[in-house]
N, C-alpha and C positions, 0 to 999 in steps of 0.2 A: 896611708899617703897625707900628708898634708895638703890642702885644698890653696893655701899661701902661707910662704912660709919665708919671714922675714931675717937675713942674716947680718948680724954686725952691722946693720946701719947707720952711718954716721952722718949729721949734715948740718953743712954749717952755711947762715946765711950771710950775704953777699956783708963785707965789711963785720960783720958781729966779731967780737973778740973771744967768745964760748960758743961752743955747737949748739943747736934745740935738741937734737938727737946724738945720741952719744953711746954707740955702740949697742944697739934695740935690735934685741932678737926675739921673734913670736914664730909661734906656728899656731894657725888655725885648720880644723877638721871642715871641708864638704857641710854644710847645711848646720852650721854652729852661730851660735849667738855669744856674740863678746860685747861685753859692757867693759870699756876703757877709762879709768876713774883717775884722779889724780889735779896737783893744783894748779892754779892758772899759771901758765908759762912755762909748764912740765915738759911739754913736745906733743902733747896729744891731738893737737890739729895739724901740725907739721906731718907727723905720722901718718895720719889719715889721707892729707892730698898728697902725700908721697905713694900713695897706692893709685894713687890714680892718674896719668901721664898727663892729660893737658889742664890740670891745675896742681903739680907739683911745681912747690916753691925754687924760688932760683936762687942759686949759691953751690957750695961746693959736698959733692957730695960720695960718700965709700958705701961699699956693701952691696947685698944682694937681695932681690926680691924676685920670686918666682910663684907665679899665679899658674895651680895648678903642672908645675913643672915647667913654666915657661916665664924665662927670662920677662920683667914686666919692660923693659928696655927692648924689646923683640916683637912685643904686639903690635900689629897694624893698627893704624890710626880707628881702622873700621869698629878693629874687634877692643881696642881699648876702651875706644866708647859703649860697647854695645855690655862689655861683658863686669863693666865696674862700673855701678851708679855714686850719685854722689845727692847726697841734700846738706844743705848747712844752716846754719841757727838764725840767718835773717830771712824771713819770707818773703822780702820788698826786692831784695838783692838777687834773686835768683830768676824771677820771670823778664822776661823781653818781651810774650804777644799779648794783644788788646782784650783775648778771651781765652774762655778754658781750654775750650778744644785744640784752640790752635799752638796755646804751650805746650798742651800733651804731646800735640802731634808735629810739634817742632826740631824733638831730635832725631825722629823719626824720617822725616824729612831731610835732614843732615847729612843722614849715612844713604841718602839717595832709596829708601824704600816707594812703590808704586804707591799709588793715592788708595786702590781698594783695598789694599794691606794696612795702610795707615786708619782710613777712617775703622775697620774692625778691630785694631789693636787698642784703639783708644777709645772705643766702647766695650771693650772688653776689662782695657784695667779701669775706666772710670766704672761701670760695674763689680768688680770686682773690689774695689774700695770704698764703695757707695756714695758718689757725687757724680753719677749722669746726670743726676737733675742740676750739675753745676754746668753743664759742659758750654750751654749759647751764653752763659751770664761773661759780664767785663770782668777782668781782672779785677779792676778797682773797687768794682762794687764788693769783695769778697772779706769776710773777718779775718783774722791771723792766722785761723785753724783751718780755712778754707783753703788758704793759700799756702799752708804748709802741704796740704793734704794733695792739691795743684802739683807741687812738687818733687812728692812722692810719685804723684804716677805720670809722672811726667819721666824720672829715672823708669820705673819699673816699667813704661812703656818698650822700652830697650830689650826687657829680659833678661836683666842681668843676672848676673849668678852669683856675686860680688855687691853687697851694699853697704854704703859707708856712710851712715850718720854723725856729723858733729854737732853736737847739742842742739839738735833738731826741735828741742818740746823749750827752749827756753826764755821765750816770747809768747806762750802760748797760757792761756789761762785754763786752770785747772780740769771742766769739762775738754776741751781741745785738747790738751795732751792725752786725755785717756782715749779719745776716739783716733788719735793719730798713734801711740802706742798701741792699741787693739791691732789698728789698719797692720804694721808692723811686725807684731805676733802672727797676722795671718799669712802675711810674706813668708816669714823665716817655714814655718809649719806647715802649711797648706803647698807653697809651691818651692822649698828647698833652699830659698835660697838664703846664702850666709849671711850674716850680718854684723857688723863691727859697728856699736856706736862711741861715741864719748861725749862725757857730760857728767855733771856736778849733781843734776838732779835725781836723783836716785829711787825715791819714794816709791814707784812702782816698779821700777825694773828691776831688782834682785827675783823675786819671781819666774820672770819671763827669761832671762840670762843662762846659758851654759856656765860660764866660766867668766872672773871676772879678773879684769890684769890693772895691776898700779904700776902707774908712772911716778916716778923720780928723779928729777934731773938729766932727764932723755934717755931714759932705760927704763925697760918695763924689769920690776922688781919683784915682782910677783905676779903668777897666773893660775887662780883658785876656782874651785867650783863654789857659789855663793854661802852656802853654808858653813866651809871652808874657812871663806874668805870672814867671816862675821868672828869666826873662833879666833883665828890666827890675826885679826886688826892690831895693830899695835896703836903708839899713840897719834902717829901719821895718819893711820889707815881709819882711825876709830871715828872721827866726820864725816867720813864718806858714808859709813852705814845706813841707812835708811831708819827713820824713829821706831817701829819693831821691832828688829832686830837690835837694837842701840840700848832700849829701855831693856830688853835680856841679857844684855852683855854688861849693863850698868846696874843689874842688879845681879850679879853674879849667877846667870841661869846656866844648869843643867842640862844633861839633856841633848836633842835638837832642837837647832836654832829656828824659830819662828822667822819667817820670810813674809807673808802677806796677816793682813790684821785681822783674816781670818783665823790664820794659826795663832797669833798672839791672842786671840781673845780667848781660844783655848785654853793654852797653856797659863793666863790668868788664870779661867774658871777651875784650871788643877791645882791651884794656888789658892785661892779667896773664895769660890761660889762663888756665889753672885751676891749684888749688894743692892739693886735696887736705888741707888744713889737720888736723893732729891736734884733735880736740875734747876738752876736759876731760873725765874720769869722771863722770858721774849716783853721784856720793857726797857726802852732805853734808857743813857744813865744822865742824870740830870748834868749839865756841865755847871764849872766853876764859878763864881762872882768873877774873878779878875776882867778887867775890861780885854779884850779883845785887841788880837798885832795885828792881825789880818780876816779880814770879813768880809763875804759877798752877802750882799740880798737880794732878794729877789732878781734874780741876774736870768735875764734869755742872752741862749747866741744859736745862729746859725751859720750855716757857710755861704748860704748864696739868698739871694729874696725869694727862691721857689724850691730853698730846698727845706727840708724838715729840720723841726728844732733838735739840736744837739745837745744843751741844757735848756732847760725851761723850767723857772721862779723857783729857781734854784738859791736856798741861804745856807751859810755852812759859817763857823767861827772855827779861830785856831790861837789858843790861848799861848801867852808867855809859856814857855818850859815844855807845851806839849807838842807830841808825835800824834799826828791821824793819819791811819793806813784808811788808802780807798780802794774798796777791790771791787772787781768785775770782770764780766766778759770785754772778749777784745771788742773794742769797735764802737762801745758802749759810750762813751765821752770823757775818759779820764783823761786823756794828754789834751782834749781841750780841756776839761776844768784847771787843771793844771796851769796851762798859755793864759785863760783868761786873771789867774790870781798872781800868776809873773809880769801883766802885763804887756805880753806880746802880740796878744789879743783882747781888742774891745767889745765889752756886749751891748747888745741891741737893745738892751732895755736891762733896769738893775743897778747897782753900784759894785765896785771893791772897793775895801777900805784899808788903811796900813795905818794904825795906831789912831783909829777915827777918821784921817782926812781923804779925801776921794781920791788926792793925788800920787801914785804910786814912786816908793823914792825911781831913781835912774839907777840902772845896774852901775854899781861897783863894790868900794868897801861898804860896811855896817849896815846892807839895805836886804833886798831880796836875790838870792841866786840859785837857778835853773838849772839843772842837769836834766839834759835831754835824752830819749829812747837811746839816740846813737850817740854817743859820749865825744866821736871824732867829730863831729860839730865844731865842739872847742878848740880843736887845734890847729893853728896857723904859722906853726915853726918847726925847723926838723931836728932838735932833739929836745929831750926829756925834761930837759934842764932847763932850756928855755923858756918852755911852757910855762913852769914853777916860777921863771924870775919876770914873768910877764905880769905877774897875780901882785907883785912887791916891789914898784918903784917907788923910791923914794922912801923905804922904811928904815929905820937907822939899826931894828935886830931883825933882818930881813933873811939874814943865812941863818939863824937860831929859829925864825919861822917855818924857814923849807926844809932845813934839815929835821925838825919835828915831823912835817905831814910824810916826810919821805920813809921815816924810822916806821914810823903810825901806819903806813899803808904799804908798806916793804916794798917801796920802789928804789931802795939803792945801788941796785945793779944794773938800773933801767937807762940810769941820767944821760947817757951819751946813745940810747937810743932813737931813733927815728919813732915817733906816736902812732906811725901806720903801720910800722914793723911789729908790735909787740901784738899779744893776742888782745883777745876780745874782754877776758877780766882784766889784763891790765892797764888798758885804758880804761876801765872803767875806773881804776881805781888812781888813777893821773885824773880822771876828768872831775872827780871826789877831792883831789889834794888841792885842785886849783879853787874849786868853789872855797875848801877850807880858809884857802889864805884871803881869802876876803873877809874873814871874819864875821859870816854874817847873820842879823836877826832871824831872817826864815831860811829855809832851806827846802824847796821845792826839790822833790827826788821821783822824776817818770822812770817807772822800771832799774833801779838801783841797783837790784842784784842780779840783774842780766849777765850771763858770763863770770859771773862771781863764785869760785868755789867755796865749798863751806869755814873754810879758815877765814877767806877773806869776808863773808857775811858777817863772822862772827864779831874781825876786829871793826866791820861799818856799825855795825852794833852796839858793840861799845864806844864806840864816839859818836854814836848819835844821841848814848843817852848820855853822854859826858856833856855835848852843849844842851840838852835839853837840863840840865841841871845851872848851866849858866843863864839860864832862859830864853834861848836859840829855842823856835818853835817848827819844826817840820811835818812838810806833808809828802807822803810816802804813796804814788801810785802806782799797785805789786799785781801780781800774781803770785808770789811767792808768799805762804798763807803760814808758812812757819817762821818764816821771818817778820810777820806781820805780828803772827803772835807771841814775839819774844820782844818787840819792841817797843809796838805803839801802846799810847798810854790808851786808845781809844779809836775801832776801828765801824765804816759803814762802806754799806754795799752802793757801788751808781745802780739803776737801775729806773729804766723807763724816766730819763735822761735827769735827773735829782738823786739826790743820797737819801737812802733807805735805811732805816733802821740803825742808827748812829748810837752805839752803845762803848762803855767801858769793855776792852780788848779780852776779857776773859768770861765776859757777860755775854759779848758778839759770836765768839767760839762755839762755847758751851752750848748758848741758846740754839744756834744750827745742826740742822740733820747732814746737811749734805755739802754745803760748801764751809767745809770746818776743817782740820787738821787730822793726822794721822793719830796721834795720840789721844785724841776728844773719839777719835771712832773706836779707837784701841782701847779704852777703859770706860765708855758709858757703861751702866747697867755691870761692872764689872766692881769698879770704885769710883770716889770720888770724882766727876770727869775732870780730865786733866787738859789741857791745852797747847803743852810742851812736853817736851820726854823729859826733863827735867825734870818735869809737875808729875808728870807719871812715874816716874821713878821713884820720889818723894811720897805718894799718894801710896806705893806698893810696900815702902817699907813703914808707916804709920799704920798701916793695914797688919802688919805683922806677917807679910810673903817672905817665908825665909825659904831662899833656894839654892843654900850652901848648905 
């Protein structure tokens, strides 16, 4: 008998014209780990929130959800709170207390547990997740990865039997993401908790999960074990494959599909042996001679007189048409750097120049455009259409310009929706559309792929490359190593309050052993080092690795 059964669930948001869920059916066994993938707006978040009564969206609902044979709407408030845990994608929005101990204890206090039991549960859960040392710390002092582990601990302290995770690693740096997913794996394997995780970043997930569900148009289209999903993936599902199985598919691989880097390297060795390819030297690439469009020289910044330096003696340049990816852990200062370059923050010392002048252009057309981590900060109107209209006052060809960005960013079905009622990925696409309507000379993007599905990431990559060809420069602060490797001309690590090892992107990722892409890990010592899936497929074909 299935532990969770969703039968013909249909849900329509208040005043929406089309349902977010349209006859959605799903069966999940006890102790199963299920991954749910699909394009932004396909219904993943709506489905997960519909499985947690306290978070269920407001609207018209039909169909049935059973948890261990009991209709979800018949659970007592206490059972609904304790049996079903939920962790969302934004670590900042889920915390309510000042300290880690209080945050983990909050749910237990809310359901009326006594103090002695609460202390024991907090200690047990923190120890299980390896965060006991954080207990006395203030939430405000934690990194994004640490906050997300605290959010997971808060859910697990209630001892749920079902754990719902809505894009939980989308805002985490690669090491923090691995720590979080390792903790979830332990929860599933050692505690027997049933896990449903919805997400777009599948790189490390396929080896962990039991089945993969593909959603489209509010429906569950297929539910298959990972290897079967890889083999059966059609044009719509192929972008959701991790790098290793995608390379296998694009190379017409036979036999059992590899899911991990380890399996992928064994597969490559069986085809081509080892190559011990010469790797590029770890030497920064010289920048071009063109005058910088945007630059920072000897910049220092701290948030308070007695606070540590967040940016220290930093110098960087951005040339016309250049795209620079800035990488690094949560909390190192990437966002601060972007705000300094956008003129939102003023340096304590040093200068920021635009076209050689100290004064940055005022916000508006043809200047510097900034995308914050939370795209909703750019919204002030009741419909998507009004948000776009706001950016084109007085333009003779405004309708054509709006139609162009609507088409390129797939916003046509959302024009009458409220910006706060659309998915996180759709909000990001809307925010980017607003910035593009300003025809900026420089785009400063802070985590632009957070919440974007693989198809939307590809569309954004194409747009940025098109803008680059016109002379528009871009700086991207991101944890998305694959996106950076496919998009940026140059990449750099933000480390020790400044940019470190700024190099041509291919050289950057080829030279790194740990902070690099899955494609580089897959091909190292097997083929000439590739940094993208397409590079790996091309290298395999050049080597003559015939798999058919």
